[in-house]
N, CA, C and O atoms as a GROMACS GRO file, in nm:
protein
  544
    1MET      N    1   6.269  10.824  11.607
    1MET     CA    2   6.409  10.851  11.574
    1MET      C    3   6.428  10.838  11.423
    1MET      O    4   6.368  10.752  11.359
    2ALA      N    5   6.512  10.925  11.369
    2ALA     CA    6   6.538  10.924  11.224
    2ALA      C    7   6.612  10.799  11.183
    2ALA      O    8   6.691  10.744  11.259
    3ASN      N    9   6.584  10.756  11.061
    3ASN     CA   10   6.656  10.643  11.003
    3ASN      C   11   6.797  10.692  10.971
    3ASN      O   12   6.815  10.791  10.901
    4LEU      N   13   6.899  10.621  11.023
    4LEU     CA   14   7.038  10.662  11.006
    4LEU      C   15   7.116  10.556  10.933
    4LEU      O   16   7.072  10.442  10.920
    5THR      N   17   7.231  10.595  10.886
    5THR     CA   18   7.323  10.501  10.822
    5THR      C   19   7.458  10.510  10.891
    5THR      O   20   7.491  10.614  10.948
    6LYS      N   21   7.536  10.404  10.887
    6LYS     CA   22   7.667  10.400  10.951
    6LYS      C   23   7.770  10.456  10.854
    6LYS      O   24   7.779  10.407  10.741
    7LEU      N   25   7.848  10.554  10.894
    7LEU     CA   26   7.957  10.608  10.817
    7LEU      C   27   8.087  10.559  10.874
    7LEU      O   28   8.111  10.575  10.993
    8LYS      N   29   8.174  10.499  10.792
    8LYS     CA   30   8.302  10.453  10.834
    8LYS      C   31   8.406  10.512  10.736
    8LYS      O   32   8.395  10.495  10.615
    9ILE      N   33   8.505  10.579  10.793
    9ILE     CA   34   8.614  10.636  10.716
    9ILE      C   35   8.745  10.576  10.768
    9ILE      O   36   8.769  10.574  10.889
   10VAL      N   37   8.828  10.527  10.677
   10VAL     CA   38   8.957  10.468  10.711
   10VAL      C   39   9.062  10.526  10.621
   10VAL      O   40   9.038  10.547  10.502
   11THR      N   41   9.183  10.552  10.677
   11THR     CA   42   9.293  10.605  10.600
   11THR      C   43   9.419  10.518  10.625
   11THR      O   44   9.422  10.439  10.719
   12PRO      N   45   9.521  10.534  10.540
   12PRO     CA   46   9.646  10.462  10.566
   12PRO      C   47   9.722  10.517  10.686
   12PRO      O   48   9.817  10.454  10.733
   13TYR      N   49   9.684  10.633  10.736
   13TYR     CA   50   9.750  10.695  10.850
   13TYR      C   51   9.685  10.655  10.984
   13TYR      O   52   9.705  10.720  11.087
   14ALA      N   53   9.605  10.547  10.979
   14ALA     CA   54   9.537  10.497  11.096
   14ALA      C   55   9.434  10.600  11.154
   14ALA      O   56   9.404  10.600  11.273
   15GLN      N   57   9.384  10.684  11.067
   15GLN     CA   58   9.276  10.774  11.104
   15GLN      C   59   9.146  10.693  11.082
   15GLN      O   60   9.128  10.634  10.975
   16ASN      N   61   9.059  10.692  11.180
   16ASN     CA   62   8.935  10.620  11.168
   16ASN      C   63   8.821  10.706  11.222
   16ASN      O   64   8.836  10.780  11.320
   17LEU      N   65   8.706  10.694  11.154
   17LEU     CA   66   8.584  10.758  11.203
   17LEU      C   67   8.473  10.657  11.182
   17LEU      O   68   8.458  10.599  11.075
   18GLU      N   69   8.396  10.638  11.285
   18GLU     CA   70   8.274  10.552  11.273
   18GLU      C   71   8.162  10.623  11.348
   18GLU      O   72   8.171  10.646  11.468
   19LYS      N   73   8.056  10.656  11.274
   19LYS     CA   74   7.951  10.732  11.336
   19LYS      C   75   7.822  10.711  11.260
   19LYS      O   76   7.824  10.688  11.139
   20ASP      N   77   7.709  10.719  11.330
   20ASP     CA   78   7.578  10.710  11.267
   20ASP      C   79   7.542  10.851  11.218
   20ASP      O   80   7.549  10.949  11.293
   21VAL      N   81   7.501  10.857  11.088
   21VAL     CA   82   7.469  10.986  11.030
   21VAL      C   83   7.340  10.974  10.948
   21VAL      O   84   7.296  10.865  10.914
   22TYR      N   85   7.283  11.088  10.920
   22TYR     CA   86   7.164  11.092  10.835
   22TYR      C   87   7.205  11.105  10.687
   22TYR      O   88   7.146  11.039  10.601
   23SER      N   89   7.304  11.188  10.658
   23SER     CA   90   7.346  11.205  10.519
   23SER      C   91   7.494  11.230  10.508
   23SER      O   92   7.558  11.279  10.601
   24VAL      N   93   7.546  11.193  10.392
   24VAL     CA   94   7.687  11.218  10.358
   24VAL      C   95   7.691  11.276  10.218
   24VAL      O   96   7.641  11.216  10.123
   25GLU      N   97   7.752  11.395  10.206
   25GLU     CA   98   7.765  11.458  10.074
   25GLU      C   99   7.909  11.449  10.032
   25GLU      O  100   7.999  11.494  10.102
   26LEU      N  101   7.930  11.388   9.914
   26LEU     CA  102   8.066  11.362   9.864
   26LEU      C  103   8.086  11.411   9.721
   26LEU      O  104   7.990  11.427   9.645
   27LYS      N  105   8.210  11.435   9.686
   27LYS     CA  106   8.243  11.471   9.547
   27LYS      C  107   8.312  11.347   9.484
   27LYS      O  108   8.423  11.310   9.522
   28THR      N  109   8.244  11.287   9.389
   28THR     CA  110   8.293  11.172   9.319
   28THR      C  111   8.355  11.217   9.186
   28THR      O  112   8.350  11.335   9.151
   29SER      N  113   8.412  11.123   9.113
   29SER     CA  114   8.467  11.154   8.981
   29SER      C  115   8.355  11.190   8.884
   29SER      O  116   8.383  11.248   8.779
   30GLU      N  117   8.231  11.157   8.915
   30GLU     CA  118   8.115  11.188   8.829
   30GLU      C  119   8.043  11.316   8.872
   30GLU      O  120   7.956  11.363   8.799
   31GLY      N  121   8.078  11.372   8.987
   31GLY     CA  122   8.008  11.489   9.040
   31GLY      C  123   7.973  11.468   9.185
   31GLY      O  124   8.009  11.367   9.245
   32ARG      N  125   7.901  11.564   9.242
   32ARG     CA  126   7.863  11.555   9.382
   32ARG      C  127   7.742  11.466   9.404
   32ARG      O  128   7.649  11.466   9.323
   33ILE      N  129   7.742  11.389   9.512
   33ILE     CA  130   7.630  11.304   9.546
   33ILE      C  131   7.595  11.321   9.694
   33ILE      O  132   7.681  11.358   9.774
   34THR      N  133   7.471  11.296   9.729
   34THR     CA  134   7.429  11.289   9.869
   34THR      C  135   7.377  11.150   9.894
   34THR      O  136   7.290  11.101   9.822
   35VAL      N  137   7.429  11.086   9.994
   35VAL     CA  138   7.389  10.952  10.033
   35VAL      C  139   7.301  10.962  10.157
   35VAL      O  140   7.342  11.014  10.261
   36LEU      N  141   7.178  10.910  10.144
   36LEU     CA  142   7.083  10.906  10.253
   36LEU      C  143   7.062  10.761  10.300
   36LEU      O  144   7.104  10.669  10.231
   37PRO      N  145   6.999  10.740  10.412
   37PRO     CA  146   6.971  10.605  10.460
   37PRO      C  147   6.901  10.520  10.352
   37PRO      O  148   6.821  10.574  10.275
   38ASP      N  149   6.928  10.394  10.346
   38ASP     CA  150   6.870  10.300  10.251
   38ASP      C  151   6.901  10.337  10.107
   38ASP      O  152   6.822  10.308  10.017
   39HIS      N  153   7.013  10.400  10.084
   39HIS     CA  154   7.057  10.435   9.947
   39HIS      C  155   7.087  10.309   9.870
   39HIS      O  156   7.128  10.208   9.927
   40ASN      N  157   7.066  10.316   9.738
   40ASN     CA  158   7.105  10.203   9.650
   40ASN      C  159   7.254  10.182   9.660
   40ASN      O  160   7.330  10.278   9.676
   41PRO      N  161   7.297  10.058   9.650
   41PRO     CA  162   7.443  10.030   9.655
   41PRO      C  163   7.517  10.100   9.540
   41PRO      O  164   7.466  10.107   9.428
   42LEU      N  165   7.634  10.150   9.569
   42LEU     CA  166   7.720  10.206   9.467
   42LEU      C  167   7.864  10.205   9.510
   42LEU      O  168   7.895  10.196   9.628
   43MET      N  169   7.950  10.214   9.414
   43MET     CA  170   8.094  10.227   9.440
   43MET      C  171   8.145  10.338   9.349
   43MET      O  172   8.111  10.340   9.231
   44SER      N  173   8.226  10.430   9.401
   44SER     CA  174   8.275  10.537   9.320
   44SER      C  175   8.411  10.587   9.370
   44SER      O  176   8.445  10.569   9.487
   45ILE      N  177   8.484  10.648   9.285
   45ILE     CA  178   8.609  10.716   9.321
   45ILE      C  179   8.573  10.851   9.375
   45ILE      O  180   8.489  10.921   9.318
   46ILE      N  181   8.636  10.890   9.489
   46ILE     CA  182   8.616  11.027   9.539
   46ILE      C  183   8.742  11.107   9.515
   46ILE      O  184   8.853  11.054   9.512
   47GLU      N  185   8.723  11.237   9.497
   47GLU     CA  186   8.831  11.328   9.470
   47GLU      C  187   8.859  11.411   9.595
   47GLU      O  188   8.782  11.410   9.691
   48ASN      N  189   8.971  11.484   9.592
   48ASN     CA  190   9.004  11.576   9.700
   48ASN      C  191   8.890  11.680   9.710
   48ASN      O  192   8.857  11.745   9.610
   49HIS      N  193   8.830  11.696   9.828
   49HIS     CA  194   8.721  11.792   9.842
   49HIS      C  195   8.681  11.808   9.990
   49HIS      O  196   8.733  11.739  10.078
   50VAL      N  197   8.590  11.898  10.012
   50VAL     CA  198   8.528  11.912  10.144
   50VAL      C  199   8.394  11.841  10.135
   50VAL      O  200   8.308  11.878  10.056
   51ALA      N  201   8.378  11.741  10.216
   51ALA     CA  202   8.252  11.664  10.223
   51ALA      C  203   8.171  11.717  10.340
   51ALA      O  204   8.222  11.793  10.422
   52TYR      N  205   8.046  11.676  10.346
   52TYR     CA  206   7.957  11.722  10.454
   52TYR      C  207   7.881  11.605  10.509
   52TYR      O  208   7.834  11.520  10.434
   53ILE      N  209   7.869  11.601  10.642
   53ILE     CA  210   7.786  11.499  10.705
   53ILE      C  211   7.680  11.570  10.788
   53ILE      O  212   7.703  11.678  10.841
   54ARG      N  213   7.567  11.508  10.796
   54ARG     CA  214   7.456  11.558  10.874
   54ARG      C  215   7.415  11.445  10.967
   54ARG      O  216   7.377  11.338  10.921
   55GLU      N  217   7.422  11.468  11.097
   55GLU     CA  218   7.393  11.363  11.194
   55GLU      C  219   7.244  11.332  11.206
   55GLU      O  220   7.207  11.218  11.232
   56LEU      N  221   7.161  11.433  11.188
   56LEU     CA  222   7.016  11.416  11.190
   56LEU      C  223   6.957  11.499  11.076
   56LEU      O  224   7.024  11.589  11.025
   57PRO      N  225   6.831  11.470  11.036
   57PRO     CA  226   6.775  11.543  10.920
   57PRO      C  227   6.779  11.693  10.930
   57PRO      O  228   6.804  11.760  10.830
   58ASN      N  229   6.754  11.748  11.048
   58ASN     CA  230   6.752  11.896  11.062
   58ASN      C  231   6.879  11.950  11.125
   58ASN      O  232   6.885  12.069  11.156
   59ALA      N  233   6.979  11.868  11.144
   59ALA     CA  234   7.105  11.915  11.204
   59ALA      C  235   7.187  11.988  11.103
   59ALA      O  236   7.173  11.964  10.983
   60PRO      N  237   7.274  12.079  11.147
   60PRO     CA  238   7.363  12.151  11.054
   60PRO      C  239   7.464  12.053  10.992
   60PRO      O  240   7.499  11.951  11.052
   61ARG      N  241   7.508  12.087  10.872
   61ARG     CA  242   7.608  12.005  10.804
   61ARG      C  243   7.743  12.028  10.870
   61ARG      O  244   7.778  12.141  10.902
   62LYS      N  245   7.821  11.920  10.890
   62LYS     CA  246   7.958  11.930  10.942
   62LYS      C  247   8.054  11.906  10.827
   62LYS      O  248   8.054  11.798  10.767
   63PRO      N  249   8.137  12.006  10.796
   63PRO     CA  250   8.234  11.983  10.687
   63PRO      C  251   8.357  11.908  10.729
   63PRO      O  252   8.411  11.931  10.837
   64LEU      N  253   8.402  11.817  10.643
   64LEU     CA  254   8.528  11.750  10.668
   64LEU      C  255   8.603  11.736  10.536
   64LEU      O  256   8.544  11.713  10.430
   65LEU      N  257   8.732  11.749  10.545
   65LEU     CA  258   8.819  11.742  10.429
   65LEU      C  259   8.851  11.595  10.400
   65LEU      O  260   8.896  11.522  10.488
   66LEU      N  261   8.827  11.553  10.275
   66LEU     CA  262   8.860  11.417  10.233
   66LEU      C  263   8.952  11.423  10.114
   66LEU      O  264   8.927  11.500  10.021
   67LEU      N  265   9.057  11.345  10.114
   67LEU     CA  266   9.143  11.336   9.998
   67LEU      C  267   9.108  11.208   9.919
   67LEU      O  268   9.025  11.127   9.962
   68ASP      N  269   9.171  11.193   9.806
   68ASP     CA  270   9.139  11.086   9.711
   68ASP      C  271   9.109  10.954   9.782
   68ASP      O  272   9.168  10.920   9.885
   69GLY      N  273   9.016  10.880   9.723
   69GLY     CA  274   8.981  10.750   9.778
   69GLY      C  275   8.868  10.685   9.703
   69GLY      O  276   8.841  10.717   9.588
   70ILE      N  277   8.803  10.592   9.772
   70ILE     CA  278   8.691  10.516   9.717
   70ILE      C  279   8.579  10.515   9.821
   70ILE      O  280   8.603  10.507   9.942
   71VAL      N  281   8.457  10.524   9.769
   71VAL     CA  282   8.342  10.513   9.859
   71VAL      C  283   8.260  10.389   9.816
   71VAL      O  284   8.237  10.365   9.697
   72TYR      N  285   8.217  10.314   9.914
   72TYR     CA  286   8.127  10.199   9.892
   72TYR      C  287   8.001  10.228   9.973
   72TYR      O  288   8.006  10.249  10.095
   73VAL      N  289   7.889  10.229   9.904
   73VAL     CA  290   7.760  10.251   9.969
   73VAL      C  291   7.684  10.120   9.967
   73VAL      O  292   7.670  10.056   9.863
   74GLU      N  293   7.635  10.081  10.083
   74GLU     CA  294   7.551   9.963  10.097
   74GLU      C  295   7.424  10.010  10.166
   74GLU      O  296   7.413  10.127  10.204
   75GLU      N  297   7.329   9.920  10.183
   75GLU     CA  298   7.201   9.958  10.233
   75GLU      C  299   7.202  10.044  10.361
   75GLU      O  300   7.132  10.145  10.370
   76HIS      N  301   7.280  10.004  10.458
   76HIS     CA  302   7.282  10.079  10.586
   76HIS      C  303   7.422  10.122  10.623
   76HIS      O  304   7.452  10.139  10.741
   77GLN      N  305   7.507  10.141  10.525
   77GLN     CA  306   7.647  10.171  10.555
   77GLN      C  307   7.714  10.247  10.440
   77GLN      O  308   7.692  10.216  10.323
   78VAL      N  309   7.794  10.345  10.474
   78VAL     CA  310   7.880  10.415  10.378
   78VAL      C  311   8.025  10.395  10.429
   78VAL      O  312   8.061  10.436  10.540
   79ARG      N  313   8.106  10.330  10.342
   79ARG     CA  314   8.246  10.308  10.381
   79ARG      C  315   8.332  10.391  10.286
   79ARG      O  316   8.318  10.383  10.164
   80VAL      N  317   8.422  10.472  10.344
   80VAL     CA  318   8.509  10.557  10.269
   80VAL      C  319   8.652  10.514  10.303
   80VAL      O  320   8.692  10.509  10.420
   81PHE      N  321   8.729  10.484  10.198
   81PHE     CA  322   8.870  10.457  10.211
   81PHE      C  323   8.942  10.572  10.144
   81PHE      O  324   8.942  10.584  10.022
   82SER      N  325   9.004  10.656  10.225
   82SER     CA  326   9.058  10.786  10.177
   82SER      C  327   9.205  10.797  10.216
   82SER      O  328   9.250  10.733  10.310
   83ASP      N  329   9.280  10.878  10.142
   83ASP     CA  330   9.418  10.903  10.175
   83ASP      C  331   9.432  10.981  10.305
   83ASP      O  332   9.533  10.970  10.375
   84TYR      N  333   9.328  11.063  10.337
   84TYR     CA  334   9.336  11.150  10.452
   84TYR      C  335   9.201  11.209  10.480
   84TYR      O  336   9.125  11.232  10.386
   85PHE      N  337   9.165  11.235  10.606
   85PHE     CA  338   9.046  11.312  10.635
   85PHE      C  339   9.067  11.387  10.763
   85PHE      O  340   9.144  11.345  10.849
   86LYS      N  341   8.999  11.499  10.775
   86LYS     CA  342   9.003  11.579  10.899
   86LYS      C  343   8.882  11.674  10.897
   86LYS      O  344   8.847  11.728  10.792
   87PHE      N  345   8.820  11.694  11.010
   87PHE     CA  346   8.710  11.792  11.018
   87PHE      C  347   8.767  11.929  10.992
   87PHE      O  348   8.875  11.962  11.038
   88LEU      N  349   8.694  12.008  10.917
   88LEU     CA  350   8.740  12.136  10.869
   88LEU      C  351   8.780  12.232  10.987
   88LEU      O  352   8.875  12.308  10.975
   89ASP      N  353   8.707  12.226  11.096
   89ASP     CA  354   8.737  12.316  11.209
   89ASP      C  355   8.865  12.278  11.281
   89ASP      O  356   8.911  12.352  11.367
   90GLU      N  357   8.924  12.162  11.247
   90GLU     CA  358   9.051  12.120  11.308
   90GLU      C  359   9.172  12.156  11.223
   90GLU      O  360   9.286  12.140  11.266
   91ILE      N  361   9.147  12.205  11.101
   91ILE     CA  362   9.257  12.235  11.008
   91ILE      C  363   9.307  12.376  11.035
   91ILE      O  364   9.228  12.470  11.038
   92LYS      N  365   9.435  12.389  11.054
   92LYS     CA  366   9.503  12.518  11.074
   92LYS      C  367   9.587  12.549  10.953
   92LYS      O  368   9.698  12.496  10.938
   93ILE      N  369   9.536  12.636  10.866
   93ILE     CA  370   9.605  12.666  10.736
   93ILE      C  371   9.742  12.723  10.759
   93ILE      O  372   9.836  12.687  10.688
   94ASP      N  373   9.758  12.812  10.859
   94ASP     CA  374   9.890  12.871  10.886
   94ASP      C  375   9.993  12.765  10.921
   94ASP      O  376  10.108  12.772  10.877
   95GLU      N  377   9.950  12.668  11.001
   95GLU     CA  378  10.040  12.559  11.041
   95GLU      C  379  10.078  12.474  10.923
   95GLU      O  380  10.193  12.430  10.911
   96ILE      N  381   9.982  12.449  10.834
   96ILE     CA  382  10.010  12.369  10.714
   96ILE      C  383  10.110  12.443  10.623
   96ILE      O  384  10.206  12.385  10.572
   97ASN      N  385  10.086  12.573  10.605
   97ASN     CA  386  10.179  12.653  10.522
   97ASN      C  387  10.319  12.652  10.582
   97ASN      O  388  10.418  12.638  10.510
   98SER      N  389  10.328  12.668  10.713
   98SER     CA  390  10.463  12.665  10.780
   98SER      C  391  10.530  12.533  10.762
   98SER      O  392  10.649  12.526  10.733
   99LEU      N  393  10.451  12.424  10.780
   99LEU     CA  394  10.506  12.292  10.763
   99LEU      C  395  10.552  12.269  10.618
   99LEU      O  396  10.656  12.209  10.594
  100LEU      N  397  10.474  12.317  10.524
  100LEU     CA  398  10.513  12.303  10.383
  100LEU      C  399  10.646  12.373  10.355
  100LEU      O  400  10.733  12.317  10.288
  101ASN      N  401  10.662  12.493  10.405
  101ASN     CA  402  10.788  12.567  10.389
  101ASN      C  403  10.906  12.490  10.450
  101ASN      O  404  11.014  12.482  10.391
  102LYS      N  405  10.883  12.434  10.569
  102LYS     CA  406  10.989  12.357  10.637
  102LYS      C  407  11.023  12.232  10.554
  102LYS      O  408  11.140  12.200  10.533
  103LEU      N  409  10.918  12.163  10.508
  103LEU     CA  410  10.944  12.040  10.429
  103LEU      C  411  11.020  12.070  10.300
  103LEU      O  412  11.108  11.994  10.259
  104LYS      N  413  10.983  12.182  10.235
  104LYS     CA  414  11.051  12.219  10.111
  104LYS      C  415  11.199  12.255  10.137
  104LYS      O  416  11.286  12.222  10.056
  105ASN      N  417  11.227  12.322  10.248
  105ASN     CA  418  11.365  12.354  10.287
  105ASN      C  419  11.442  12.226  10.315
  105ASN      O  420  11.556  12.208  10.272
  106ASP      N  421  11.375  12.135  10.390
  106ASP     CA  422  11.441  12.008  10.424
  106ASP      C  423  11.472  11.930  10.293
  106ASP      O  424  11.579  11.869  10.279
  107LEU      N  425  11.379  11.934  10.200
  107LEU     CA  426  11.401  11.862  10.072
  107LEU      C  427  11.517  11.921   9.996
  107LEU      O  428  11.597  11.848   9.937
  108ALA      N  429  11.527  12.052   9.996
  108ALA     CA  430  11.637  12.119   9.924
  108ALA      C  431  11.775  12.084   9.982
  108ALA      O  432  11.876  12.082   9.911
  109ASN      N  433  11.775  12.056  10.113
  109ASN     CA  434  11.903  12.028  10.178
  109ASN      C  435  11.930  11.878  10.200
  109ASN      O  436  12.035  11.840  10.252
  110GLU      N  437  11.836  11.795  10.160
  110GLU     CA  438  11.851  11.649  10.182
  110GLU      C  439  11.929  11.583  10.068
  110GLU      O  440  11.912  11.618   9.951
  111GLU      N  441  12.014  11.490  10.103
  111GLU     CA  442  12.092  11.418  10.003
  111GLU      C  443  12.050  11.272   9.991
  111GLU      O  444  12.073  11.210   9.887
  112ASP      N  445  11.990  11.215  10.096
  112ASP     CA  446  11.950  11.075  10.093
  112ASP      C  447  11.821  11.060  10.011
  112ASP      O  448  11.721  11.126  10.036
  113ASP      N  449  11.828  10.970   9.911
  113ASP     CA  450  11.717  10.949   9.817
  113ASP      C  451  11.590  10.902   9.885
  113ASP      O  452  11.480  10.945   9.849
  114LYS      N  453  11.603  10.813   9.982
  114LYS     CA  454  11.486  10.760  10.054
  114LYS      C  455  11.419  10.874  10.132
  114LYS      O  456  11.296  10.887  10.131
  115LYS      N  457  11.497  10.954  10.198
  115LYS     CA  458  11.439  11.064  10.274
  115LYS      C  459  11.377  11.169  10.181
  115LYS      O  460  11.277  11.231  10.216
  116LYS      N  461  11.437  11.188  10.064
  116LYS     CA  462  11.380  11.282   9.965
  116LYS      C  463  11.240  11.236   9.924
  116LYS      O  464  11.147  11.316   9.917
  117LEU      N  465  11.226  11.106   9.899
  117LEU     CA  466  11.094  11.050   9.861
  117LEU      C  467  10.990  11.071   9.972
  117LEU      O  468  10.875  11.107   9.946
  118GLN      N  469  11.032  11.048  10.097
  118GLN     CA  470  10.943  11.068  10.210
  118GLN      C  471  10.899  11.215  10.220
  118GLN      O  472  10.782  11.246  10.244
  119LEU      N  473  10.996  11.304  10.201
  119LEU     CA  474  10.964  11.450  10.208
  119LEU      C  475  10.871  11.489  10.095
  119LEU      O  476  10.776  11.565  10.116
  120LYS      N  477  10.897  11.439   9.974
  120LYS     CA  478  10.809  11.468   9.860
  120LYS      C  479  10.667  11.420   9.886
  120LYS      O  480  10.570  11.488   9.853
  121SER      N  481  10.657  11.301   9.946
  121SER     CA  482  10.522  11.249   9.979
  121SER      C  483  10.448  11.338  10.078
  121SER      O  484  10.329  11.365  10.061
  122LYS      N  485  10.520  11.385  10.182
  122LYS     CA  486  10.458  11.473  10.281
  122LYS      C  487  10.424  11.608  10.218
  122LYS      O  488  10.320  11.665  10.252
  123ILE      N  489  10.506  11.659  10.128
  123ILE     CA  490  10.476  11.785  10.060
  123ILE      C  491  10.348  11.770   9.976
  123ILE      O  492  10.260  11.855   9.982
  124LYS      N  493  10.340  11.663   9.900
  124LYS     CA  494  10.223  11.635   9.816
  124LYS      C  495  10.096  11.626   9.900
  124LYS      O  496   9.993  11.682   9.862
  125LEU      N  497  10.101  11.556  10.013
  125LEU     CA  498   9.987  11.545  10.101
  125LEU      C  499   9.940  11.680  10.149
  125LEU      O  500   9.821  11.710  10.144
  126ASN      N  501  10.033  11.762  10.197
  126ASN     CA  502   9.993  11.895  10.252
  126ASN      C  503   9.946  11.988  10.145
  126ASN      O  504   9.858  12.070  10.169
  127GLU      N  505  10.004  11.978  10.021
  127GLU     CA  506   9.954  12.062   9.909
  127GLU      C  507   9.811  12.021   9.874
  127GLU      O  508   9.727  12.105   9.844
  128SER      N  509   9.786  11.890   9.877
  128SER     CA  510   9.652  11.838   9.847
  128SER      C  511   9.552  11.886   9.951
  128SER      O  512   9.438  11.918   9.916
  129ILE      N  513   9.592  11.893  10.074
  129ILE     CA  514   9.506  11.944  10.181
  129ILE      C  515   9.468  12.090  10.152
  129ILE      O  516   9.352  12.128  10.160
  130LEU      N  517   9.567  12.170  10.117
  130LEU     CA  518   9.540  12.312  10.087
  130LEU      C  519   9.447  12.329   9.968
  130LEU      O  520   9.357  12.413   9.971
  131ILE      N  521   9.467  12.249   9.864
  131ILE     CA  522   9.381  12.258   9.746
  131ILE      C  523   9.237  12.217   9.780
  131ILE      O  524   9.142  12.285   9.742
  132ALA      N  525   9.222  12.107   9.852
  132ALA     CA  526   9.088  12.062   9.890
  132ALA      C  527   9.022  12.160   9.984
  132ALA      O  528   8.900  12.178   9.977
  133TYR      N  529   9.097  12.224  10.071
  133TYR     CA  530   9.043  12.322  10.166
  133TYR      C  531   8.978  12.438  10.090
  133TYR      O  532   8.873  12.489  10.131
  134LYS      N  533   9.040  12.479   9.982
  134LYS     CA  534   8.987  12.590   9.900
  134LYS      C  535   8.856  12.553   9.832
  134LYS      O  536   8.783  12.641   9.785
  135ASP      N  537   8.825  12.422   9.824
  135ASP     CA  538   8.704  12.373   9.758
  135ASP      C  539   8.577  12.403   9.840
  135ASP      O  540   8.466  12.393   9.788
  136ARG      N  541   8.591  12.438   9.964
  136ARG     CA  542   8.475  12.453  10.051
  136ARG      C  543   8.378  12.560  10.012
  136ARG      O  544   8.277  12.579  10.079
   0.00000   0.00000   0.00000
């Protein structure tokens, strides 16, 4: 059996992923990196991008969208703390665009400052998803 590493992804939206993988390809503030089992420890900022995981050495890469965060690599573990993640095949661009239009309309008609901030936050999140999606 191939030597694997544990991948853990956590977001503030209670999205969690925990899985054994062979490799994780990430875009950090310094450029793209590939983390393999028994990688040297490191900590880095990750940017909005499409990352790739490979469950086994000869398995196809699975793309997933990751937004800003931090990655911690230890001997047998990769921990990612990200604003958001989703596997690319689960992302529906038309739905995101429709949601963005609705959120922008709601923002234009909203008078409550607290609700405006919440709408702006949701707009920024969905715009970031679209930008990172184009990175693939």
